[in-house]
DSSP file (Angstrom, degrees, kcal/mol; ACC not computed):
  #  RESIDUE AA STRUCTURE BP1 BP2  ACC     N-H-->O    O-->H-N    N-H-->O    O-->H-N    TCO  KAPPA ALPHA  PHI   PSI    X-CA   Y-CA   Z-CA
    1    1 A M     >        0   0    0      0, 0.0     4,-2.3     0, 0.0     5,-0.2   0.000 360.0 360.0 360.0 -47.1    4.4  -52.8  -43.8
    2    2 A V  H  >  +     0   0    0      1,-0.2     4,-2.8     2,-0.2     5,-0.2   0.910 360.0  53.0 -61.7 -38.9    1.1  -53.4  -42.0
    3    3 A L  H  > S+     0   0    0      1,-0.2     4,-2.4     2,-0.2    -1,-0.2   0.903 108.1  49.7 -59.0 -44.1    0.2  -49.8  -42.8
    4    4 A A  H  > S+     0   0    0      2,-0.2     4,-2.1     1,-0.2    -1,-0.2   0.878 112.8  47.3 -66.0 -38.1    0.9  -50.3  -46.5
    5    5 A L  H  X S+     0   0    0     -4,-2.3     4,-2.9     2,-0.2    -2,-0.2   0.929 111.6  50.4 -68.2 -44.3   -1.3  -53.5  -46.6
    6    6 A L  H  X S+     0   0    0     -4,-2.8     4,-2.3     2,-0.2    -2,-0.2   0.892 112.6  47.3 -62.2 -41.9   -4.1  -51.7  -44.7
    7    7 A L  H  X S+     0   0    0     -4,-2.4     4,-2.1     2,-0.2    -1,-0.2   0.887 111.1  50.2 -67.3 -40.6   -4.0  -48.8  -47.2
    8    8 A C  H  X S+     0   0    0     -4,-2.1     4,-2.5     2,-0.2     5,-0.2   0.925 111.5  49.2 -62.7 -46.4   -4.0  -51.1  -50.2
    9    9 A G  H  X S+     0   0    0     -4,-2.9     4,-2.9     1,-0.2    -2,-0.2   0.921 110.3  50.5 -57.9 -45.5   -6.9  -53.0  -48.7
   10   10 A A  H  X S+     0   0    0     -4,-2.3     4,-2.5     1,-0.2    -1,-0.2   0.900 111.9  47.4 -55.6 -45.2   -8.8  -49.7  -48.1
   11   11 A V  H  X S+     0   0    0     -4,-2.1     4,-2.3     2,-0.2    -1,-0.2   0.897 111.7  49.6 -71.1 -39.3   -8.2  -48.6  -51.6
   12   12 A L  H  X S+     0   0    0     -4,-2.5     4,-2.4     2,-0.2    -2,-0.2   0.907 110.9  52.1 -60.3 -41.6   -9.3  -52.0  -53.1
   13   13 A L  H  X S+     0   0    0     -4,-2.9     4,-2.8    -5,-0.2    -2,-0.2   0.947 108.9  49.0 -61.8 -43.9  -12.5  -51.9  -51.0
   14   14 A L  H  X S+     0   0    0     -4,-2.5     4,-2.5     1,-0.2    -1,-0.2   0.890 110.1  50.4 -62.1 -38.8  -13.3  -48.4  -52.2
   15   15 A V  H  X S+     0   0    0     -4,-2.3     4,-2.5     2,-0.2    -1,-0.2   0.903 112.2  48.2 -65.9 -37.3  -12.8  -49.5  -55.8
   16   16 A L  H  X S+     0   0    0     -4,-2.4     4,-2.2     2,-0.2    -2,-0.2   0.911 111.9  48.2 -67.8 -40.4  -15.1  -52.5  -55.3
   17   17 A V  H  X S+     0   0    0     -4,-2.8     4,-2.7     2,-0.2     5,-0.2   0.922 111.0  51.9 -62.2 -44.4  -17.8  -50.4  -53.6
   18   18 A G  H  X S+     0   0    0     -4,-2.5     4,-2.2     1,-0.2    -2,-0.2   0.933 111.9  46.2 -57.1 -49.9  -17.5  -47.9  -56.5
   19   19 A L  H  X S+     0   0    0     -4,-2.5     4,-2.0     1,-0.2    -1,-0.2   0.866 111.2  52.3 -64.2 -37.9  -18.0  -50.7  -59.1
   20   20 A F  H  X S+     0   0    0     -4,-2.2     4,-2.7     2,-0.2    -2,-0.2   0.955 112.0  44.9 -60.5 -49.4  -20.9  -52.2  -57.2
   21   21 A V  H  X S+     0   0    0     -4,-2.7     4,-2.5     1,-0.2    -2,-0.2   0.873 110.9  54.2 -61.2 -38.5  -22.7  -48.8  -57.0
   22   22 A F  H  X S+     0   0    0     -4,-2.2     4,-1.4    -5,-0.2    -1,-0.2   0.864 112.6  43.4 -60.9 -41.9  -21.9  -48.2  -60.7
   23   23 A G  H  X S+     0   0    0     -4,-2.0     4,-2.3     2,-0.2    -2,-0.2   0.858 112.3  52.7 -69.5 -42.3  -23.5  -51.6  -61.6
   24   24 A L  H  X S+     0   0    0     -4,-2.7     4,-2.7     2,-0.2    -2,-0.2   0.913 106.5  53.1 -61.0 -45.0  -26.5  -51.0  -59.2
   25   25 A R  H  X S+     0   0    0     -4,-2.5     4,-2.1     1,-0.2    -1,-0.2   0.948 110.3  48.4 -57.0 -50.7  -27.2  -47.6  -60.8
   26   26 A R  H  X S+     0   0    0     -4,-1.4     4,-2.2     1,-0.2    -1,-0.2   0.921 111.6  49.8 -55.1 -45.2  -27.3  -49.4  -64.3
   27   27 A R  H  X S+     0   0    0     -4,-2.3     4,-1.1     1,-0.2    -1,-0.2   0.909 109.4  50.3 -65.9 -39.9  -29.6  -52.1  -63.0
   28   28 A L  H  < S+     0   0    0     -4,-2.7     4,-0.5     1,-0.2    -1,-0.2   0.847 110.0  51.8 -69.6 -29.5  -32.0  -49.5  -61.5
   29   29 A I  H  < S+     0   0    0     -4,-2.1     3,-0.4     1,-0.2    -2,-0.2   0.896 115.4  41.0 -63.9 -42.7  -32.2  -47.6  -64.8
   30   30 A Q  H >< S+     0   0    0     -4,-2.2     3,-1.6     1,-0.2    -1,-0.2   0.611  93.4  88.7 -85.2 -11.3  -33.0  -50.7  -66.7
   31   31 A R  T 3< S+     0   0    0     -4,-1.1    -1,-0.2     1,-0.3    -2,-0.1   0.860  86.7  48.7 -60.7 -38.1  -35.4  -52.0  -64.0
   32   32 A S  T 3  S-     0   0    0     -4,-0.5    -1,-0.3    -3,-0.4    -2,-0.1   0.591 108.2-134.2 -83.4  -3.9  -38.5  -50.3  -65.4
   33   33 A G  S <  S+     0   0    0     -3,-1.6    -1,-0.2    -4,-0.1    31,-0.1  -0.142  72.3  96.8  84.2 179.3  -37.8  -51.5  -68.9
   34   34 A G        +     0   0    0      1,-0.2    30,-2.5    29,-0.1     2,-0.3   0.858  58.8 143.5  64.3  37.5  -37.9  -49.7  -72.3
   35   35 A T  E     +A   63   0A   0     28,-0.2     2,-0.3    -5,-0.2    28,-0.2  -0.765  23.5 174.5-106.1 152.6  -34.1  -49.1  -72.3
   36   36 A F  E     -A   62   0A   0     26,-2.3    26,-2.8    -2,-0.3     2,-0.3  -0.989  39.0-100.3-153.0 149.6  -31.7  -49.1  -75.2
   37   37 A D  E     +A   61   0A   0     -2,-0.3    90,-0.4    24,-0.2     2,-0.3  -0.541  48.9 170.2 -74.4 132.9  -28.1  -48.3  -75.7
   38   38 A C        -     0   0    0     22,-2.3     2,-0.2    -2,-0.3    88,-0.2  -0.886  23.5-154.2-153.6 108.2  -27.8  -44.8  -77.3
   39   39 A S  E     -D  125   0B   0     86,-2.1    86,-2.4    -2,-0.3     2,-0.4  -0.574  21.4-156.6 -77.9 149.6  -24.8  -42.6  -77.9
   40   40 A L  E     -DE 124  58B   0     18,-2.2    18,-1.7    84,-0.2     2,-0.5  -0.989  20.7-169.7-137.5 140.1  -25.5  -38.9  -78.0
   41   41 A R  E     -D  123   0B   0     82,-2.6    82,-2.6    -2,-0.4     3,-0.3  -0.971  21.5-154.9-126.0 115.8  -23.8  -35.8  -79.5
   42   42 A W  E     +D  122   0B   0     -2,-0.5    80,-0.2    14,-0.4    79,-0.1  -0.690  65.7   8.2 -97.0 137.3  -25.3  -32.5  -78.3
   43   43 A D  S    S-     0   0    0     78,-0.7     2,-0.4    -2,-0.3    -1,-0.2   0.966  79.2-169.4  63.2  57.5  -25.2  -29.1  -80.2
   44   44 A V        -     0   0    0     77,-2.5    77,-0.2    -3,-0.3    -1,-0.2  -0.628  14.7-131.3 -82.5 130.4  -23.8  -30.5  -83.3
   45   45 A R        -     0   0    0     -2,-0.4    -1,-0.0     1,-0.1    -2,-0.0  -0.439  41.9 -77.6 -76.5 158.4  -22.6  -27.9  -85.9
   46   46 A D    >   -     0   0    0      1,-0.1     3,-0.6    -2,-0.1     2,-0.4  -0.243  37.8-128.3 -61.1 144.5  -23.7  -28.2  -89.5
   47   47 A A  G >  S+     0   0    0      1,-0.2     3,-0.9     2,-0.1    -1,-0.1  -0.097  74.2 116.1 -85.1  38.3  -21.8  -30.9  -91.4
   48   48 A E  G 3   +     0   0    0     -2,-0.4    -1,-0.2     1,-0.2     3,-0.1   0.668  60.5  75.2 -77.4 -14.6  -20.8  -28.6  -94.3
   49   49 A E  G <  S-     0   0    0     -3,-0.6     2,-0.4     1,-0.2    -1,-0.2   0.468 110.1-109.2 -77.7   5.5  -17.1  -29.0  -93.4
   50   50 A G  S <  S+     0   0    0     -3,-0.9    -1,-0.2     0, 0.0     0, 0.0  -0.865  80.2  24.4 107.7-144.4  -17.1  -32.5  -94.9
   51   51 A E  S    S-     0   0    0     -2,-0.4    50,-0.1     1,-0.1    -3,-0.0  -0.385  81.3-115.8 -67.7 126.3  -16.9  -35.8  -93.1
   52   52 A P        -     0   0    0      0, 0.0    50,-0.5     0, 0.0    49,-0.4  -0.274  28.4-134.6 -66.2 149.8  -18.0  -35.7  -89.5
   53   53 A D        -     0   0    0     48,-0.1    46,-0.1    47,-0.1    47,-0.0  -0.509  17.5-113.4 -99.2 172.6  -15.4  -36.5  -86.9
   54   54 A G  S >  S+     0   0    0     -2,-0.2     3,-0.8     2,-0.1    -1,-0.1   0.398  75.3 119.1 -84.0  -0.7  -15.7  -38.8  -83.9
   55   55 A K  T 3   +     0   0    0      1,-0.2    -2,-0.1   -14,-0.0    47,-0.0  -0.329  62.7  25.1 -75.3 147.8  -15.5  -36.1  -81.4
   56   56 A G  T 3  S+     0   0    0      1,-0.3   -14,-0.4    -2,-0.1     2,-0.2   0.308  77.1 137.1  88.4  -8.6  -18.3  -35.3  -78.8
   57   57 A W    <   -     0   0    0     -3,-0.8     2,-0.4   -16,-0.1    -1,-0.3  -0.546  33.5-166.1 -75.6 141.0  -20.0  -38.6  -78.7
   58   58 A V  B     -E   40   0B   0    -18,-1.7   -18,-2.2    -2,-0.2     2,-0.2  -0.992  18.6-130.1-126.1 123.3  -21.0  -39.8  -75.2
   59   59 A Y        +     0   0    0     -2,-0.4    15,-2.1   -20,-0.2    16,-0.5  -0.523  45.4 145.0 -76.0 135.3  -22.0  -43.4  -74.6
   60   60 A G  E     - B   0  73A   0     13,-0.3   -22,-2.3    -2,-0.2     2,-0.4  -0.885  46.4-109.0-154.9-176.4  -25.3  -43.7  -72.7
   61   61 A V  E     -AB  37  72A   0     11,-2.3    11,-2.9    -2,-0.3     2,-0.4  -0.995  27.0-156.3-125.8 130.7  -28.6  -45.6  -72.1
   62   62 A A  E     -AB  36  71A   0    -26,-2.8   -26,-2.3    -2,-0.4     2,-0.4  -0.824   7.2-165.8-108.8 150.7  -31.9  -44.1  -73.0
   63   63 A R  E     -AB  35  70A   0      7,-2.9     7,-2.9    -2,-0.4     2,-0.2  -0.996  20.6-124.5-139.2 132.6  -35.2  -45.0  -71.4
   64   64 A Y  E     + B   0  69A   0    -30,-2.5     5,-0.2    -2,-0.4     2,-0.2  -0.562  29.1 175.7 -72.8 136.9  -38.8  -44.4  -72.5
   65   65 A N  E >   - B   0  68A   0      3,-2.9     3,-0.7    -2,-0.2     2,-0.3  -0.633  57.1 -70.9-145.5  80.2  -40.7  -42.6  -69.9
   66   66 A G  T 3  S-     0   0    0      1,-0.2    -1,-0.2    -2,-0.2     0, 0.0  -0.526 117.0  -6.6  71.2-127.3  -44.2  -41.7  -71.1
   67   67 A D  T 3  S+     0   0    0     -2,-0.3    20,-3.3    -3,-0.1    21,-0.4   0.107 129.8  59.4 -93.5  28.7  -43.9  -38.9  -73.7
   68   68 A R  E <  S-BC  65  86A   0     -3,-0.7    -3,-2.9    18,-0.3     2,-0.5  -0.940  71.4-130.4-142.4 168.2  -40.2  -38.4  -73.2
   69   69 A V  E     -BC  64  85A   0     16,-2.1    16,-2.6    -2,-0.3     2,-0.4  -0.993  19.5-151.4-115.0 122.5  -36.9  -40.2  -73.5
   70   70 A D  E     -BC  63  84A   0     -7,-2.9    -7,-2.9    -2,-0.5     2,-0.5  -0.789  11.0-156.5 -90.7 137.6  -34.6  -39.9  -70.5
   71   71 A W  E     -BC  62  83A   0     12,-3.0    11,-2.3    -2,-0.4    12,-1.8  -0.975   8.4-169.6-121.9 126.4  -30.9  -40.2  -71.4
   72   72 A F  E     -B   61   0A   0    -11,-2.9   -11,-2.3    -2,-0.5     2,-0.2  -0.946  25.0-120.4-117.9 134.6  -28.3  -41.3  -68.9
   73   73 A R  E     -B   60   0A   0     -2,-0.4     3,-0.4   -13,-0.2   -13,-0.3  -0.476  19.1-145.7 -56.6 133.0  -24.5  -41.2  -69.2
   74   74 A V  S    S+     0   0    0    -15,-2.1     2,-1.8     1,-0.2    -1,-0.1   0.962  94.6  54.7 -71.0 -48.2  -23.1  -44.8  -68.8
   75   75 A F  S    S+     0   0    0    -16,-0.5     2,-0.3    -3,-0.1    -1,-0.2  -0.513  95.4  90.9 -93.1  74.5  -20.0  -43.7  -67.0
   76   76 A S        -     0   0    0     -2,-1.8   -51,-0.0    -3,-0.4    -4,-0.0  -0.978  63.2-147.0-156.5 150.5  -21.7  -41.7  -64.2
   77   77 A Y        +     0   0    0     -2,-0.3    -1,-0.0   -52,-0.1    -2,-0.0   0.502  60.3 124.9 -94.6  -8.4  -23.0  -42.1  -60.7
   78   78 A A        -     0   0    0      1,-0.1    -2,-0.1     2,-0.0     4,-0.1  -0.250  50.3-154.5 -54.9 131.8  -25.9  -39.5  -61.2
   79   79 A P  S    S+     0   0    0      0, 0.0    -1,-0.1     0, 0.0    -7,-0.0   0.673  74.2  69.8 -79.3 -19.1  -29.3  -41.0  -60.4
   80   80 A R  S    S-     0   0    0      1,-0.1     2,-0.0     2,-0.0    -2,-0.0  -0.654  95.5 -93.7-103.2 156.9  -31.1  -38.6  -62.6
   81   81 A P        -     0   0    0      0, 0.0    -9,-0.3     0, 0.0     3,-0.1  -0.335  20.2-143.6 -70.9 149.6  -31.0  -38.4  -66.5
   82   82 A R  S    S+     0   0    0    -11,-2.3     2,-0.3     1,-0.2   -10,-0.2   0.841  86.6  20.1 -79.4 -33.6  -28.4  -36.1  -68.1
   83   83 A R  E     -C   71   0A   0    -12,-1.8   -12,-3.0     2,-0.0     2,-0.4  -0.981  63.7-159.2-136.6 146.8  -30.9  -35.1  -70.9
   84   84 A T  E     -C   70   0A   0     -2,-0.3     2,-0.5   -14,-0.2   -14,-0.2  -0.998   9.3-166.3-122.9 125.4  -34.6  -35.3  -71.2
   85   85 A M  E     -C   69   0A   0    -16,-2.6   -16,-2.1    -2,-0.4     2,-0.2  -0.949  11.2-146.7-120.3 112.4  -36.1  -35.3  -74.8
   86   86 A E  E >>  -C   68   0A   0     -2,-0.5     3,-0.9   -18,-0.2     4,-0.6  -0.560  15.4-130.2 -78.9 140.0  -39.9  -34.7  -75.1
   87   87 A R  G >4 S+     0   0    0    -20,-3.3     3,-0.8     1,-0.3    -1,-0.1   0.867 105.6  52.7 -58.4 -40.6  -41.6  -36.5  -77.9
   88   88 A G  G 34 S+     0   0    0    -21,-0.4    -1,-0.3     1,-0.2    58,-0.1   0.728 110.0  49.6 -69.6 -22.8  -43.4  -33.4  -79.2
   89   89 A R  G <4 S+     0   0    0     -3,-0.9    29,-1.0    28,-0.0     2,-0.5   0.469  86.7  98.2 -96.7  -7.6  -40.1  -31.4  -79.4
   90   90 A I  E <<  -F  117   0B   0     -3,-0.8    58,-0.6    -4,-0.6     2,-0.5  -0.747  49.4-175.1 -86.7 129.7  -38.0  -34.0  -81.3
   91   91 A E  E     -Fg 116 148B   0     25,-2.2    25,-2.4    -2,-0.5     2,-0.4  -0.975  18.0-140.6-123.8 112.4  -37.8  -33.4  -85.0
   92   92 A V  E     +F  115   0B   0     56,-2.2    23,-0.3    -2,-0.5     3,-0.1  -0.613  25.7 170.4 -79.3 128.9  -36.0  -36.0  -87.1
   93   93 A L  E     -     0   0B   0     21,-3.4     2,-0.3    -2,-0.4    22,-0.2   0.829  55.9 -14.2-106.9 -44.3  -33.9  -34.5  -89.8
   94   94 A A  E     -F  114   0B   0     20,-1.6    20,-2.7     2,-0.0     2,-0.4  -0.990  45.2-142.6-158.2 158.5  -31.7  -37.3  -91.3
   95   95 A R  E     +F  113   0B   0     -2,-0.3     2,-0.3    18,-0.2    18,-0.2  -0.996  31.8 156.4-129.6 138.3  -30.5  -40.8  -90.9
   96   96 A R  E     -F  112   0B   0     16,-2.6    16,-2.5    -2,-0.4     3,-0.0  -0.942  40.2-102.6-150.1 167.6  -27.0  -41.9  -91.8
   97   97 A M        -     0   0    0     -2,-0.3    14,-0.1    14,-0.2     6,-0.1  -0.707  48.9 -97.1 -88.4 145.5  -24.2  -44.4  -91.2
   98   98 A P        -     0   0    0      0, 0.0     2,-0.3     0, 0.0    -1,-0.1  -0.352  47.5-168.7 -58.1 143.8  -21.3  -43.5  -89.1
   99   99 A S    >   -     0   0    0    -46,-0.1     3,-1.9   -47,-0.1     4,-0.1  -0.954  40.3 -12.2-132.4 157.4  -18.2  -42.4  -91.1
  100  100 A G  T >  S-     0   0    0     -2,-0.3     3,-1.0     1,-0.3     4,-0.3  -0.316 130.3  -4.2  65.4-134.7  -14.6  -41.7  -90.6
  101  101 A E  T >> S+     0   0    0    -49,-0.4     4,-1.4     1,-0.3     3,-0.5   0.596 122.4  76.8 -75.7  -8.9  -13.6  -41.5  -87.0
  102  102 A E  H <> S+     0   0    0     -3,-1.9     4,-1.8   -50,-0.5    -1,-0.3   0.870  85.4  63.4 -64.9 -35.3  -17.1  -41.9  -85.9
  103  103 A E  H <4 S+     0   0    0     -3,-1.0    -1,-0.2     1,-0.2    -2,-0.2   0.814 106.0  43.9 -58.6 -31.6  -16.9  -45.6  -86.6
  104  104 A L  H <4 S+     0   0    0     -3,-0.5    -1,-0.2    -4,-0.3    -2,-0.2   0.798 113.4  51.5 -83.1 -31.3  -14.2  -45.8  -84.0
  105  105 A A  H  < S+     0   0    0     -4,-1.4     2,-0.2     2,-0.1    -2,-0.2   0.704 107.5  57.7 -78.0 -22.2  -16.2  -43.7  -81.5
  106  106 A L  S  < S-     0   0    0     -4,-1.8     3,-0.1    -5,-0.1     2,-0.1  -0.689  93.0 -94.2-107.9 159.2  -19.5  -45.6  -81.7
  107  107 A L    >   -     0   0    0     -2,-0.2     3,-1.1     1,-0.1    -1,-0.1  -0.391  55.6 -92.3 -64.9 150.2  -20.5  -49.2  -81.2
  108  108 A S  T 3  S+     0   0    0      1,-0.2    -1,-0.1    -4,-0.1    -4,-0.0  -0.336 107.6  24.0 -65.8 149.9  -20.5  -51.3  -84.3
  109  109 A G  T 3  S+     0   0    0      1,-0.3    19,-0.6    -3,-0.1    -1,-0.2   0.585  87.8 138.7  77.8  14.0  -23.7  -51.6  -86.2
  110  110 A Q  E <   - H   0 127B   0     -3,-1.1     2,-0.4    17,-0.2    17,-0.3  -0.576  42.5-145.9 -89.5 155.4  -25.1  -48.4  -84.9
  111  111 A V  E     - H   0 126B   0     15,-3.6    15,-1.8    -2,-0.2     2,-0.5  -0.938  15.1-130.2-116.0 136.8  -27.0  -45.8  -87.1
  112  112 A V  E     -FH  96 125B   0    -16,-2.5   -16,-2.6    -2,-0.4     2,-0.6  -0.805  18.2-162.7 -92.9 128.5  -26.8  -42.0  -86.6
  113  113 A L  E     -FH  95 124B   0     11,-3.3    11,-2.6    -2,-0.5     2,-0.4  -0.959   7.3-149.9-111.9 112.4  -30.0  -40.1  -86.3
  114  114 A G  E     +FH  94 123B   0    -20,-2.7   -21,-3.4    -2,-0.6   -20,-1.6  -0.707  26.9 168.1 -82.5 125.0  -29.9  -36.3  -86.8
  115  115 A C  E     -FH  92 122B   0      7,-3.7     7,-2.9    -2,-0.4     2,-0.5  -0.880  32.1-136.2-133.5 165.0  -32.6  -34.5  -84.9
  116  116 A A  E     -FH  91 121B   0    -25,-2.4   -25,-2.2    -2,-0.3     2,-0.4  -0.976  19.1-173.2-119.7 140.1  -33.4  -31.0  -83.9
  117  117 A L  E >  S-FH  90 120B   0      3,-2.3     3,-1.8    -2,-0.5   -27,-0.2  -0.906  73.8 -28.8-136.9 101.1  -34.6  -30.5  -80.3
  118  118 A R  T 3  S-     0   0    0    -29,-1.0     3,-0.1    -2,-0.4   -28,-0.1   0.902 127.4 -47.0  56.7  41.7  -35.9  -26.9  -79.4
  119  119 A G  T 3  S+     0   0    0      1,-0.2     2,-0.5     0, 0.0    -1,-0.3   0.345 116.4 116.2  85.2  -8.1  -33.6  -25.5  -82.1
  120  120 A V  E <   - H   0 117B   0     -3,-1.8    -3,-2.3   -77,-0.0     2,-0.5  -0.824  65.1-129.4 -95.7 128.5  -30.5  -27.5  -80.9
  121  121 A R  E     + H   0 116B   0     -2,-0.5   -77,-2.5   -77,-0.2   -78,-0.7  -0.655  32.7 179.8 -83.7 130.4  -29.1  -30.0  -83.3
  122  122 A V  E     -DH  42 115B   0     -7,-2.9    -7,-3.7    -2,-0.5     2,-0.4  -0.932  17.4-153.8-129.8 143.6  -28.6  -33.4  -81.7
  123  123 A E  E     -DH  41 114B   0    -82,-2.6   -82,-2.6    -2,-0.4     2,-0.4  -0.987   8.4-167.8-122.2 128.4  -27.3  -36.7  -83.0
  124  124 A L  E     -DH  40 113B   0    -11,-2.6   -11,-3.3    -2,-0.4     2,-0.5  -0.900   4.4-160.4-110.2 138.6  -28.4  -40.1  -81.5
  125  125 A A  E     +DH  39 112B   0    -86,-2.4   -86,-2.1    -2,-0.4     2,-0.3  -0.987  28.2 143.2-120.4 131.1  -26.5  -43.2  -82.4
  126  126 A M  E     - H   0 111B   0    -15,-1.8   -15,-3.6    -2,-0.5   -88,-0.1  -0.920  49.8 -80.6-152.5 167.1  -28.4  -46.6  -81.8
  127  127 A S  E  >  - H   0 110B   0    -90,-0.4     4,-2.5    -2,-0.3     5,-0.2  -0.262  44.9-106.5 -68.4 162.9  -28.8  -50.0  -83.3
  128  128 A E  H  > S+     0   0    0    -19,-0.6     4,-2.5     1,-0.2     5,-0.2   0.936 121.6  50.0 -59.6 -43.5  -31.2  -50.6  -86.2
  129  129 A D  H  > S+     0   0    0      1,-0.2     4,-2.1     2,-0.2    -1,-0.2   0.900 111.8  47.1 -57.0 -43.8  -33.6  -52.4  -83.8
  130  130 A A  H  > S+     0   0    0      1,-0.2     4,-3.0     2,-0.2    -1,-0.2   0.851 111.6  52.6 -69.1 -35.1  -33.5  -49.5  -81.3
  131  131 A L  H  X S+     0   0    0     -4,-2.5     4,-2.7     2,-0.2     5,-0.3   0.902 106.9  51.0 -63.9 -42.0  -34.0  -47.0  -84.2
  132  132 A T  H  X S+     0   0    0     -4,-2.5     4,-2.4     2,-0.2    -2,-0.2   0.943 112.6  46.8 -62.4 -44.0  -37.0  -48.8  -85.5
  133  133 A G  H  X S+     0   0    0     -4,-2.1     4,-2.7     1,-0.2    -2,-0.2   0.938 112.7  51.1 -65.7 -43.5  -38.6  -48.7  -81.9
  134  134 A F  H  X S+     0   0    0     -4,-3.0     4,-2.3     1,-0.2    -1,-0.2   0.899 111.0  46.0 -60.7 -39.8  -37.7  -45.0  -81.5
  135  135 A L  H  X S+     0   0    0     -4,-2.7     4,-2.0     2,-0.2    -1,-0.2   0.872 112.5  51.2 -67.0 -35.7  -39.2  -44.0  -84.7
  136  136 A A  H  X S+     0   0    0     -4,-2.4     4,-1.5    -5,-0.3    -2,-0.2   0.909 109.1  50.4 -65.4 -40.2  -42.2  -46.0  -84.0
  137  137 A W  H  < S+     0   0    0     -4,-2.7    -2,-0.2     1,-0.2    -1,-0.2   0.915 110.0  51.3 -60.9 -40.6  -42.5  -44.4  -80.6
  138  138 A L  H >< S+     0   0    0     -4,-2.3     3,-0.8     1,-0.2    -1,-0.2   0.900 111.8  45.7 -62.1 -38.8  -42.2  -40.9  -82.2
  139  139 A E  H 3< S+     0   0    0     -4,-2.0    -1,-0.2     1,-0.2    -2,-0.2   0.719 100.4  70.2 -78.9 -20.3  -45.0  -41.7  -84.7
  140  140 A A  T 3< S+     0   0    0     -4,-1.5    -1,-0.2    -5,-0.1    -2,-0.1   0.189  70.7 141.7 -83.8  21.3  -47.3  -43.2  -81.9
  141  141 A A    <   -     0   0    0     -3,-0.8     3,-0.1     1,-0.1     6,-0.1  -0.223  62.5 -97.0 -56.8 149.8  -47.8  -39.7  -80.4
  142  142 A P    >   -     0   0    0      0, 0.0     3,-1.7     0, 0.0    -1,-0.1  -0.296  57.0 -77.7 -63.3 153.9  -51.3  -39.1  -79.1
  143  143 A P  T 3  S+     0   0    0      0, 0.0     3,-0.1     0, 0.0    -3,-0.0  -0.280 118.6  32.1 -56.1 137.4  -53.7  -37.2  -81.6
  144  144 A G  T 3  S+     0   0    0      1,-0.3     2,-0.4    -3,-0.1    -3,-0.0   0.195  88.8 120.4 100.5 -13.7  -53.1  -33.5  -81.9
  145  145 A Q    <   -     0   0    0     -3,-1.7     2,-0.4     1,-0.0    -1,-0.3  -0.748  66.0-123.2 -86.3 131.6  -49.3  -33.7  -81.2
  146  146 A R        +     0   0    0     -2,-0.4     2,-0.4    -3,-0.1    -1,-0.0  -0.586  35.9 177.2 -68.2 118.2  -47.0  -32.4  -83.9
  147  147 A V        -     0   0    0     -2,-0.4     2,-0.5    -6,-0.1   -56,-0.1  -0.996  14.5-170.6-133.7 133.5  -44.6  -35.2  -85.0
  148  148 A N  B     +g   91   0B   0    -58,-0.6   -56,-2.2    -2,-0.4     2,-0.5  -0.938  11.2 171.0-127.8 106.1  -42.0  -34.8  -87.8
  149  149 A V              0   0    0     -2,-0.5   -56,-0.1   -58,-0.2    -2,-0.1  -0.971 360.0 360.0-115.8 116.2  -40.3  -38.1  -88.7
  150  150 A A              0   0    0     -2,-0.5   -55,-0.1   -58,-0.1    -1,-0.1   0.486 360.0 360.0 -80.6 360.0  -38.1  -37.9  -91.8
């Protein structure tokens, strides 16, 4: 009986430590400011097949970092960004509202921004306010940088 209680206590302690580290990571990412909730779908195929499905979306947090945006998975312990997108390499292709199963996969009120990044089609989903800031950040590139904002 004592061994079972000790084992349960150890498991509970591990879960609490894991949750604390998880929250601490999120706080450290947001510490430097310039963060926004941003779901990402990488290497999207052309939507010629009809209505897009909700598969492939990963919930994350993006952070402005000079001339790039660092994207972190929310449900991860990794201290480094999962993806890094440089301002000069982002080409905005289209903007649309989520449809079909995407409405269930994304947070409510998000807008989907279709982009090309080094020849890879990427979709970012963010709130209207975050989208306005993201497009303003893209357009605010230093002189001489190629920027394509649709």
